[in-house]
N, C-alpha and C positions, 0 to 999 in steps of 0.2 A: 696449479691446474693448467695454466697456459703452457708451461714447459712440457707437460706430459702430452699435450695435444699436437705437438710439433711432429711433422713427418720425420722418419728416420733419415739420417744423413747418408751420403754416398758411402762413407766409410762403414757405417753401421749396416748398410744393405749388402756390402761386398761379400761377406761370408756366405750369405744365402744365395746370392747371385752365382758365386763360384760353384756351390753345391748343385744348383739347378742345372748349370751348364755342363758340369761333369756328368750328372745323371742323364742329361739329354745325349751326350756323347756316348755313354755306356749303352743306352737304349738303341741308338743307331748301330752300334757295333754288334749288338745281340740280334738285331732283326735279320731275317733272311735276305740274302743278296738279290736285288732285283735282276730280272732277265737282261742280259747284255752288258751288265756292269761287272767288271772283274772284282774279286774279293778285296784286293788291295785298293781298288778304286773306292769301294765303300768305306774302308778304313780312313783313307785320305779325306773323304768328304766329312766324316765324323770329326776328324781332327780340325779340318778347316772351319767347320761351324763352331767348334769350341773356341778357336783362336779369334774368329770374327766376333763372337759374342763377348769375349773378354776385352777385345779392343774397343768395341762399341760402348760397352757399359762402364769401362774404366774400373772394373772390379779389382784389377791388378795394374800396377804401373806398366806402361807399354813395353818397356824393355824386359820386364819379368815375363809378360805374356809371350814375347818372342822366345825366351828360353823354355817356357812351358811347351810351346809349339814344337821346338826341336826334340825335346824329350818325348812328347806324345807321338811324334812320327816314328820314333824308334820303338817305344814300348808297345804300340798297337800293331807293329809289323807293317805299317804303311809304306815303309821304305826297306830296301834289302839290308842295309847296314848303316852304321853311324855316319860313315863318310857321305852317304847319299843325303842324310839329314843336314849336313853341313855344307852342301854344295853351294848354297847362296853366299857363303862367306868367302868363296873363291871367285865370285862374279865381279868383273871390273866395275860394275855400276856402284857397288857398295863403296869402293875406294874413290870413285868419282864424287860421291856424296861427301865423303870426308874432306876431299880437296876443296870442294866448293864451300863447305862450311868453314874451312880454314880461311878462305878468301874473305868471307863475310866477317869472321872474327877479327881479321887483320884490319879491315875497314873500320871496325869499331875501335880497336885498341890504338890504332895510329892517330885517331882524331878526325879522320875523313868523315865518318858517320855524323859526328857532332857538327862539323862544318857544313855538310850538305843538309842536315836536318835544320840547322839554323837558317840556311838559305830558304828552304821551303816554308818555315814558320814565318819568316819576315814577309815573304810574298803572299802568304795567306791573309795577312792583315787582321789576325784575330778571328778569322772565319773558319769554323770546322768544315764547312762545305767546301771552301776553297782548298783546304788541305787534302780533302778526299778527292776532289776533281784533279788536283795536281798528281796525286798518286795514280789515278786511272790513266791519265795522259802519258805517264812514264812507261806504261806497259807496252803499247805498240811502238813507241819511239825507241826504247831500249832494246826491243827485239832485233832491230837492225844491227846493233852493236854486240848484244849478248843474246843470241838465239835461244840458248838454254834457259828454260823457266827456272830450273833449279839454281843456276848461277845468279839470275836476277833476284830471286827470292832470298837466297843466302846473303846477298848484299843489302837489298832493300829492307829486309826485316830488321836489320841492325839500325839502318838509317831512321826508319819510322818509329822504332822503339825508342831511339834517342830523342826524336821529336816529341813523342808522347811524354817522355820524362821531363824534357825542358818545359813543356806546357803544363806539367803537373796533372796530367790526365790519369785517373786511377786505372789500374790494370784491368779490372773487370767492368769498366764503364762501357756503355753502348758505343761510344765513338772509337775506343780502342778495339772493341770486338769487330766493328765495321771495317776498320783499316786492315786488321789482321785477317778477316774473312776474305777481303778482296785479294790480299796477297796469297792466301791459301787456295782459293777456288777460281778466281778470275784471271790472275796473272798468267796461269798456265795456258789459257786459251789463245793468247797472243802468239805463242810459239808455233802452234799448229798451222797458222796462216802460211808459214814458210815450210817448204819441204825439208829444209835443213834445220828446222827449229827444234828438233829433239827426237826422242825415240818413237813417239806416236806417229808423226808424219812419215818418218823413214820406214818403219815397219809396215804401216798401212799402204804406202805407195808401192812397196815391194810386193805385198800380198795381192793387191788389186792389179798391179801391172803385170803380174805373172799370168793373169787370166784374160785381161782385155788389152794387153799391150802396154809398153812403158809409158809412164806419165812424166812429162817434162816439168822442170822447175817452174817455168812460166805458166804452164797449164794448171799446175797445182795452185799457184797463187791466184789465178783467175777463179778457179772453182771454190776455193776456201775463203777468199777475202770477205765477200759479202755475208755469208752465213756466220762466220766467226766474229765479224765486227758487230753484227746484230746480237749474237750471243753475249759478247762483251757488254754491250749496252743494256741488254735485258738483265743480265746477272748483276751489273752494277746498280741498276735501278731497284732490283729486289733487295739488295743489301741495304740500300738507302731507306727503303720502306720498313724493313725489319728492325733496323737500328735507328729509326728517324729521331728518337728523342735525343740521341747523342749529338745531332747536328745543330741543335738549338743553342748549345753552350758556346760561350765566347772564350777564345784562347788568349792567354796573355800575349800582348804585342811586344815582341823583342825590340829593343832599341836598334836603330840603324847604326852600323859601324863600318868603317872603311875596310875594304878587303885586306885580309892578312896574307902574307906570303906563305906558301906551303912549307911545312916543316920537312926536314930530310926524310923522316920516316913516312910522312904522307906521300912524298914523291916516290919513294921506293915501293910503297903499296900500290900506288897508281900505276907505275910502270909494270909491275908484275901482273896486276889485274888486266891491263890492256894487252900485255904480251900473251896471256892465256886466251883472252878473247880473240886476238888475231889468229892464234893457232886453231881455235874452234871455227872461226869463219873460213879458214883456208883448208879445211879437212878434205875437200875435194881434190886437193893437190897432193897432200902428204899421206892421206888415208890413215891417220892415227886414230885410235879409239879415243873418244872424248875424255876418258880417264887419264890418258897420258899428259895432256896439258894441265889437268887438275893436279896430278901428282908432281909435275915440275913446279907449279906454283906453290904447292904445299911444301916442297923441299926448300925452295928459295925463301919463303916466308919464315921458315924456322932456322935458316942458316945464319950463323953469327956474322955480324957486320953487314949482312945483306938484308936479312929479314927484319921483321918488327915484332916477332913473337918469340918468347922463350918456350922450351919444351914443357915447363911446369904450367905456364899459362894455357898451352894447347891441351894438356892432359886435363886440367881443371875445368875449362870453359867450352870444350868442343861439343858437348851433348852426345855422349856415346850411345844413349838409348836409340838415337836415329839409326846408327850403324847396325845395331842388333835387330831392330824391327825390320829394316829394309832387307838385310841378309836372310833373316828367317822367312820373310814373305817370298823372297826369291826361291828359297828351298821349297816352300809350299807350292808355289806356282809350278816348279819343275815336277814335284810329286804328283800334282793334279794331272799334268800332261802325260808323264811317263806311265802312270797307272791306268790311263784311259778314262779317268773320272771326268775331266773337263769335256772331252768329246762326248761322253755319254750324257752329261747334263745338258750341253748345248743341243745335242741331237734330240733329246727328249722334249726340250722346250720348243725348239723350232719346228719339230714335227707336228706340234699342235697348231702351228700357224695355218689358217685356212688359205687354200689356194684360190684367191679371188681372181680368177681368170678374167682379164678385161677391166679390173679395178685396181690399178697400180698403187693408188694412194693407200688403200687398205692393206696391201702387201707391205709397203714401206712402214706404215704405222705399226702393223703387227710385228714385224721384225724388230723394230725398236723397243716395243713393249716387252716382248718375250726375251730380249737380250738383257733386260734389267737384272733378273736374278743371277745371270751368268756374271755380270759385272760385280754384283754383290759378293759372289762366291770366290771369284778369282782376284786376289789382291794386286796382281801385276798387270799393267796395261798391255804389255807384250803378249802375255798369255791370253788375255781377253781377245785381243785382235786376231791372234793366230787361231783361236777357236771359232770365233763368230763370223769373221769376214768370209772365209771360204764357204761356210754353210749358207750365209745370207746370199752370196752371189749365185750359188747353185739353186737356191729357191727362186731367185729373181729370174734366172734363165728358164726354169721350169714353168713359171707363171707369166712369161712374156714381159717382165719388167727388166729394164736395163741393169745388168749385173754391176756395172760401175756405180750406179746410183745406190743400189742395195748395199754395196760395200762401204761407200762413203757415209751412208745414213747410220749404219751401226757403229762406224768409227766415231762419228760426232756424238752419238748417244753415249758411248762409253767414255769418250775423252772429256765430255762436258761435266761429268759428275764425279764426286768423291763421297763415299759413304763412311769411310773411316780413314785416319791418317796414313795407315800402312799402304794405302793404294797409290801414294805418290811421294816421291823423294822431296819435292818442294813443300808438300803439306807437312811432312815430318819436321822440316826446318822451322815452320811456323808453330806447329803444335807444341813442340818442346819448350817454347817460350812461355807457355802458361796462360795465354790470352783467350784461347778457345778450348771448349770441352769437346769430347767425342760426340755427345748428343747434338751439340751445336752444328758440327760438321755434317752429321747424318741428316738432320732436318733440312739444312740448306741443300744437301745432295738430292733430297726428294724434290725440292722446288726446282732445282736445275734439271732434273730428269724431265719434269713436265715442260720446262722451257725449251729443252733441246728437241723434244718431240714436236712441239708447236713451231719452232723455228725451221726445222727441216721441212715440215708439211706446208707451212704458209709462206716461207721465204726461200729456202734452198731449192725446192723442187721447181717453182716458177722461175727462179733466177737461172738455174741450170738449163732449163728449157730455152730461156732467152739467149743464152750464150752457146746454144747449139748442141746440148747434151739431151738427147731424146729420152723421155721417161719410159716409153715402150719400145720393144724390139720386135721385129717381124719374125 
């Protein structure tokens, strides 16, 4: 009797979920095309909702959903031909991801991850809280050396996975989920403090600067430091509260031991990693795409006598689902833009924003709220920023609100949240380890949405006014 009363498992619900999502996609395709939306745009939106639904519910493995997305784009006529559906597989970002994941794998295989994990465990003295705080402190500190959140996550996920294994912490325990959620959702925020910290600040600064004048590196640091440090603190506190039961457990105290000399393979991994980091830090001089240093590191790590990985180890352990999910989401983002779907959705939503002339707080709050569905629909942060920032700044100019503030507000709102793993390269690196589920990520994304709105309204706007950025324009 007890067994029959149990709720169906995720695997048992999967066929029904797939049928419902396919039916929803079919219904959207059969509906009349709304005014102002191209027919191909309607088809792309239907396919996007199918893919997002499959990713969020985990009815299919994430990599399989990526393949479904590619096929659906072609079969529905959402793209002109098969090559357009595969455009994401030619994007350098997909290969940047593989290079970064290879760095993380090398850190694990060389023994560096175990060495660093042991260091953190010994310093935590058996306290799960100390282990968590150490992780949080590494985010802003490592940003100075490794600005890319993807690179930091690709390395740290192996370090802390090793720490959890050394401490015999179960994979699905609250403590393991808390650490991995911090790597998934909080680590990224440290990068945006720096203009050179990744795709988000670079794209946002270019879009905003094109309308209000160039934003300098120092000016960006001043504007972003306080709001993002507060977001880091708030997000970290929310994770602690959500998974608080995991912080009560005691971790086994590792015995103190004298420092061991680095093994040759550890030295080689360290030198290659630092070399790639140096190239990333000096991109203002050589102007290489971030994928180039990642590819160089990838090659060196697999090179006989130089690297620390064999090709078989690379094939077996790299986590190829990440590559397929990212590449497919990039194809979807391009299809949304080319078809006019993203512009139509953003215009439809932001058109509903009331023009609160003389009430700038309402304008900013409304812009952030109505951009949430756009962030949900567009998996790629670049696509989100390119769609929402120009519209938000135009609305700000029309309502007497500083366009700079409107652009920064929607950027923070989109950057602070992840609703499903395909929205972030670094999230994919964590998600494929199996510590978090898609519903876990979505629920925390909702909480971070609320936090981002409150931080912008209660912290960022007063702070920006204090540093000389007026909320209103004449």
